[in-house]
C-alpha positions as CSV (number, residue, x, y, z in Angstrom):
1,X,7.8,43.7,-14.1
2,X,9.9,42.2,-16.9
3,X,12.2,40.5,-14.3
4,X,9.2,39.1,-12.6
5,X,8.0,37.4,-15.8
6,X,11.5,36.1,-16.5
7,X,11.8,34.4,-13.0
8,X,8.4,32.8,-13.5
9,X,9.4,31.5,-17.0
10,X,12.6,30.2,-15.6
11,X,10.9,28.5,-12.7
12,X,8.2,26.7,-14.8
13,X,10.7,24.5,-16.8
14,X,12.6,23.7,-13.6
15,X,9.5,22.4,-11.9
16,X,8.6,20.5,-15.0
17,X,12.0,18.9,-15.3
18,X,12.1,18.0,-11.6
19,X,8.6,16.5,-11.8
20,X,9.4,14.5,-14.9
21,X,12.9,13.3,-13.9
22,X,11.7,12.1,-10.5
23,X,9.2,9.5,-11.8
24,X,11.5,8.7,-14.7
25,X,14.4,7.8,-12.2
26,X,11.9,5.8,-10.2
27,X,10.8,4.0,-13.3
28,X,14.4,3.2,-14.3
29,X,15.2,1.9,-10.8
30,X,12.1,-0.3,-10.9
31,X,13.0,-1.7,-14.4
32,X,16.6,-2.4,-13.1
33,X,15.2,-4.5,-10.3
């Protein structure tokens, strides 16, 4: 199950980056306005 753990580890940072970049982009757009 080593591949399984790898896929989970790879997916976690992806979700974290997406969840962090989304509000960050929204905040940048709001500050620009």
